[in-house]
VOLUMKE-531749 format. One line per field, with one value per residue (C-alpha): residue number from 1; x, y, z. Coordinates in Angstrom, 3 decimals, m for minus. Example, Ala and Ser with C-alpha at 12.3 -4.5 7.8 and 13.67 -1.06 7.14 Angstrom:
seq	(1,2)
x	(12.300,13.670)
y	(m4.500,m1.060)
z	(7.800,7.140)
***
This chain:
seq	(1,2,3,4,5,6,7,8,9,10,11,12,13,14,15,16,17,18,19,20,21,22,23,24,25,26,27,28,29,30,31,32,33,34,35,36,37,38,39,40,41,42,43,44,45,46,47,48,49,50,51,52,53,54,55,56,57,58,59,60,61,62,63,64,65,66,67,68,69,70,71,72,73,74,75,76,77,78,79,80,81,82,83,84,85,86,87,88,89,90,91,92,93,94,95,96,97,98,99,100,101,102,103,104,105,106,107,108,109,110,111,112,113,114,115,116,117,118,119,120,121,122,123,124,125,126,127,128,129,130,131,132,133,134,135,136,137,138,139,140,141,142,143,144,145,146,147,148,149,150,151,152,153,154,155,156,157,158,159,160,161,162,163,164,165,166,167,168,169,170,171,172,173,174,175,176,177,178,179,180,181,182,183,184,185,186,187,188,189,190,191,192,193,194,195,196,197,198,199,200,201,202,203,204,205,206,207,208,209,210,211,212,213,214,215,216,217,218,219,220,221,222,223,224,225,226,227,228,229,230,231,232,233,234,235,236,237,238,239,240,241,242,243,244,245,246,247,248,249,250,251,252,253,254,255,256,257,258,259,260,261,262,263,264,265,266,267,268,269,270,271,272,273,274,275,276,277,278,279,280,281,282,283,284,285,286,287,288,289,290,291,292,293,294,295,296,297,298,299,300,301,302,303,304,305,306,307,308)
x	(0.000,1.263,1.660,1.715,4.100,2.421,4.280,2.515,3.671,2.640,0.309,1.824,5.571,5.848,7.839,7.773,5.807,5.487,6.388,4.221,5.636,3.720,0.240,m2.515,m4.169,m7.579,m6.613,m9.027,m8.123,m9.480,m6.973,m4.140,m5.117,m4.858,m1.387,m0.367,m1.594,0.815,3.768,2.054,m0.305,m1.113,m3.006,m5.802,m7.824,m10.699,m8.415,m6.624,m7.386,m5.607,m5.745,m4.099,m3.274,m2.145,m5.098,m7.508,m10.522,m10.181,m10.385,m13.270,m12.540,m14.136,m11.987,m9.858,m6.167,m6.053,m9.034,m7.335,m5.434,m2.022,0.843,2.261,4.070,1.328,1.858,m0.802,m0.894,m1.873,m3.708,m4.477,m8.186,m7.582,m9.090,m12.355,m15.520,m18.396,m21.538,m23.655,m21.776,m22.126,m25.858,m26.550,m24.608,m26.120,m29.679,m29.544,m28.366,m31.458,m33.763,m32.114,m31.566,m35.163,m36.488,m34.297,m36.160,m39.547,m39.218,m37.768,m34.845,m33.175,m31.006,m32.895,m35.933,m35.494,m36.143,m39.899,m40.356,m38.217,m40.006,m43.251,m45.422,m46.801,m50.545,m50.596,m51.496,m49.383,m46.230,m46.830,m47.774,m44.580,m42.508,m44.191,m43.556,m39.937,m39.197,m40.926,m38.867,m35.516,m36.482,m37.504,m34.126,m32.253,m34.201,m33.726,m29.979,m29.863,m32.293,m33.069,m30.218,m27.525,m24.462,m22.411,m19.465,m18.583,m16.866,m16.575,m13.920,m13.950,m14.033,m17.494,m19.106,m18.312,m19.806,m22.916,m23.507,m23.113,m25.839,m28.332,m27.709,m27.519,m30.762,m32.512,m31.570,m32.541,m36.003,m36.671,m35.852,m38.582,m41.225,m41.053,m40.572,m43.085,m44.011,m44.528,m47.508,m49.603,m50.146,m52.240,m55.041,m55.251,m56.368,m57.082,m53.493,m52.126,m54.285,m53.311,m49.639,m49.892,m51.431,m48.572,m46.007,m47.490,m47.988,m44.410,m42.974,m44.799,m43.604,m40.013,m40.054,m41.649,m38.904,m36.181,m37.676,m37.918,m34.273,m33.231,m34.883,m32.877,m29.535,m28.877,m27.085,m23.322,m23.654,m22.820,m25.142,m26.923,m30.281,m32.848,m35.501,m39.070,m42.469,m43.849,m47.415,m47.002,m48.644,m46.025,m43.366,m45.239,m43.323,m40.450,m42.331,m41.477,m38.303,m35.050,m34.851,m38.371,m36.916,m35.546,m38.849,m40.727,m38.074,m38.411,m42.195,m42.049,m40.128,m42.414,m45.319,m43.492,m42.762,m46.444,m47.491,m45.205,m45.081,m41.501,m38.808,m35.865,m37.823,m38.439,m34.726,m33.814,m36.191,m34.629,m31.044,m32.003,m33.769,m30.699,m28.376,m30.734,m31.151,m27.377,m27.370,m30.386,m28.830,m25.639,m27.514,m29.682,m26.585,m25.115,m28.256,m28.259,m24.591,m24.851,m28.174,m28.954,m32.594,m33.137,m36.695,m36.459,m39.435,m37.792,m36.373,m33.952,m36.230,m39.269,m41.568,m41.349,m39.244,m36.000)
y	(0.000,3.462,5.740,9.525,11.964,15.008,18.226,20.828,24.440,27.553,29.496,32.836,32.170,29.032,27.473,23.664,22.552,18.837,16.044,12.938,9.824,6.780,8.270,5.969,7.108,6.723,9.004,11.867,15.415,14.697,11.864,14.067,16.690,14.054,13.081,16.746,17.178,14.466,16.693,19.973,19.280,22.983,22.849,20.382,19.353,21.792,24.822,23.612,24.811,22.848,24.017,23.367,27.040,29.514,31.789,29.057,27.549,25.139,21.474,19.528,16.920,14.252,15.018,12.014,12.523,10.506,12.420,15.782,17.376,16.526,14.174,11.471,14.244,16.593,20.066,21.423,24.862,25.355,28.237,28.478,29.180,30.190,28.785,26.948,26.360,23.984,25.312,23.754,25.705,28.937,28.497,27.541,30.572,33.120,31.853,31.324,34.915,36.690,34.332,35.199,38.902,39.536,37.971,40.297,43.263,41.523,40.866,44.373,43.318,46.115,48.831,48.817,51.075,52.560,51.312,51.936,49.614,46.721,43.396,45.107,43.814,45.597,46.179,45.690,42.227,42.692,42.972,39.533,38.091,39.502,37.828,34.493,34.830,35.929,33.138,30.550,31.623,31.170,27.995,26.597,27.596,25.951,22.702,22.712,23.151,20.129,17.804,18.959,20.704,18.715,20.785,20.293,21.968,20.981,24.203,27.916,30.518,31.333,35.081,34.721,33.910,37.408,39.050,36.858,37.302,41.079,41.097,38.791,39.837,43.538,43.659,41.507,43.998,46.992,45.730,44.296,47.622,49.448,46.725,46.159,49.821,51.165,53.920,51.538,52.433,49.584,49.294,51.969,49.650,47.710,44.102,43.727,44.655,42.308,39.384,39.844,40.064,37.006,35.007,36.031,35.110,31.678,30.727,31.713,29.880,26.706,27.231,27.742,24.561,22.606,23.699,22.764,19.287,18.898,19.928,17.545,14.622,15.430,14.704,11.392,11.674,12.035,12.733,15.806,14.762,17.641,17.226,19.560,20.282,19.751,20.304,17.483,16.764,19.445,22.618,24.830,23.280,24.244,27.514,25.454,25.798,29.488,30.089,28.283,29.247,29.359,28.931,32.467,33.701,32.368,33.703,37.220,36.879,35.939,39.081,41.257,39.832,40.553,44.122,44.711,43.212,45.377,48.437,48.866,50.521,48.343,45.231,46.718,47.502,43.994,42.609,44.797,43.861,40.191,40.332,41.936,39.233,36.362,37.697,37.481,33.902,32.960,34.356,32.418,29.172,29.787,30.250,27.092,25.101,26.427,25.567,22.089,20.905,21.323,20.389,22.927,24.399,27.630,29.328,29.645,32.886,33.045,34.381,36.353,34.723,36.349,39.268,38.460)
z	(0.000,m0.922,2.102,2.241,3.812,5.320,5.997,8.132,7.880,9.759,7.414,8.414,8.741,6.542,9.379,9.396,12.428,11.871,9.465,9.442,7.816,6.534,6.755,5.510,2.233,3.874,6.761,7.358,8.258,11.747,12.118,10.855,13.436,16.154,14.934,14.888,18.484,19.649,18.724,19.668,22.614,23.019,19.732,20.348,17.250,17.815,17.558,14.423,10.914,8.195,4.598,1.225,0.696,3.368,2.564,1.465,3.175,6.061,5.154,6.661,9.312,7.150,4.063,3.072,2.289,m0.938,m2.345,m1.932,m4.859,m3.381,m4.264,m2.046,m0.190,0.955,2.336,4.672,6.242,9.877,11.521,15.220,15.750,19.351,22.528,21.864,23.850,23.144,21.471,24.225,26.905,24.927,24.396,28.006,29.237,26.883,27.456,31.231,31.735,30.311,32.229,35.549,34.820,33.757,36.977,39.073,37.590,37.731,41.472,41.916,44.040,46.045,44.443,41.108,41.452,44.912,48.421,48.477,45.480,46.764,46.165,45.182,42.356,39.307,39.151,35.362,34.065,30.941,33.074,34.593,31.201,29.686,32.406,31.694,27.948,28.369,30.844,28.676,25.659,27.361,29.227,25.843,24.393,27.258,26.887,23.105,23.579,25.870,24.115,20.558,18.755,16.970,16.206,13.050,14.788,18.332,19.341,18.668,19.597,23.322,22.601,21.038,24.375,25.668,22.578,22.651,26.368,26.109,23.462,25.181,28.773,27.977,26.027,28.667,31.389,29.230,28.305,31.771,33.423,31.503,31.389,35.151,36.077,38.631,36.155,33.224,31.035,29.542,25.757,24.066,22.941,26.164,26.399,22.673,21.787,24.441,23.309,19.655,20.575,22.820,19.971,17.653,20.301,21.072,17.409,16.553,19.542,18.497,14.929,16.014,18.090,15.234,12.820,15.302,15.663,11.883,11.459,14.221,12.441,9.290,10.965,12.751,16.090,15.661,11.937,9.847,7.030,5.291,3.562,2.061,4.726,3.557,5.214,7.333,8.433,11.093,9.636,11.273,9.015,5.849,5.909,4.446,1.156,1.077,3.109,3.812,7.489,8.949,12.439,12.086,10.632,13.659,16.057,14.675,14.780,18.471,19.351,17.221,19.202,22.461,21.306,20.476,23.808,25.918,23.638,24.786,22.634,23.847,22.811,19.362,18.994,20.144,17.509,14.816,15.694,15.918,12.559,10.960,12.295,11.481,7.945,7.485,8.790,6.666,3.493,4.179,4.767,1.685,m0.499,1.001,0.124,m3.455,m3.883,m2.404,m3.842,m7.542,m6.993,m4.234,m4.402,m6.445,m4.792,m1.401,m0.038,2.928,5.692,4.439,1.853,m1.616,m0.333,1.432)
***
């Protein structure tokens, strides 16, 4: 059997970092990363990026050596991705924070609104309903992280957790401060506005969960298989007929409902920022689907049916 020699160079300095002799032709990039770690323990596999060109794209862990456009002596270029943290840890941290922070304002713990308001309760029903909806949303996210989501990538850069937590925790504190403020004013159109908003919120939360379950069923546990998502018998998944990322569509809809319910500017801004970011993600995923699947449904848009 013909074996390969693999030379690993630093992508920036071109310094030789490692030379692997007698590598099996069927070896995957993941296996090469493990071999590289034996000589450089500080660079565990998750923080390694191996590529064929110093400025090229990272090779996938499942790529096989003999199928790459290299000779029997292969040169790979290494980049350090930095300290990594698991996606599960990131999600649990960024979602648990808003749940806890919002409740601090809801229960009006000391040093927030002044001593005479410590541990008092709002007289407005919408304030209590908003707390229930907000708590339900993040409890749902925590449970989905633990029991529903299957991640194609096990880790992400550690620095991202600070950025993500600043966004989620900061907005949670900002909106909670105003919604639970003793001087909070209920929505202009009263109970009718609240009921309509609650219906939007509940429908979108059910839709979001339904899409997450449908996506979970597409990927077997421990697999990185990608398939085209299609509607199931669940009516909430029928939005797949029109958009590539209906989970984002429903997520934005939930926050629009919450903004209408509370009539609170920070919630509206949170919805707008979230929509902007999710649109970027949806467009990226939509392009990925079009590139990977030739028979991808042409009618679909990234996030908003017929528009965007």
